[in-house]
N, C-alpha and C positions, 0 to 999 in steps of 0.2 A: 234212446235217440230223441233229441229235441226237435220239435216242430216250431216253425215261425209263422206268424201272421204278419203280412207286410203291406204297406201302401207305397206305391211308386208314383212319382209325378211324371207325367208324360209330356212330350214336346208341345202339345197343344194346351198345357196347363191342367189337363184333366187328371183325375186320381184313379189308379187301378189298385184293387185289393186282391191279394192271393195268399196262398200258403205254400210252404216248402220245408225241406229239411236242410237245404244248403242255399243260403241267400246269394252268394256270389255266382254259383252255377245257374240259378234261376234267372238272375239279372242278365247273364250272358245269353241264356236261351231266349229271353225276350228281345235282346239286342240283335240276335242273329236271325230272328224270325221263326224260331222253332218253339217258342213259348206260346202264349195266348194269342188268339186271333185278334184280340183287342188292339195289339200293337201293329197290325197291318195298317199302314198309312200314318202311323205316329211312332215315335221312338220313346223308349224309357229314358228318363233323364237321371233320376236319382231316387234312392229310398228316402222317404220322408218320415216313415214310421215303421218300427218293427216291435214285435211283442213275442215272447216265448210262450209256448203251450206244452203241456205234458205229453200229449199224444195227438194223433191225427184227428180223432173225434172232437176233442176240445178245440183244436185249431180250426176245424171246419165250422163248428158252432160259432166261434168268435168271428170268423170270416163273414159268415152270414149276418151276424149282428152289425158288423161294421158296414157291410154293403147296404144295409137298410137305413143308415144314417144319411142325413142331408149333407151337402157339401160343407155347410157352415159347421155342422157337428163334427165332421171329419177334421176340419181345420182346427177346431178346439182340441180334439184328441191329439193331433200332431203337435200342437203347441205345448202340451203338458211336459 
């Protein structure tokens, strides 16, 4: 099973980073309010970045690395 690290652009132009095994399902969860609390008061707009990881552990490590980046660094990652 593949894991994905993703960045979603929110309705307030902020960036949310997470992991999942099913990108479409996770986006729907965020849209319906059953995903992360981060989307209370804002809506997910679109995926702006996705990356495949071999397992949950590697996905979690990569998620943590991305979350530590500045917004400018995340924008550079997205533009690659």
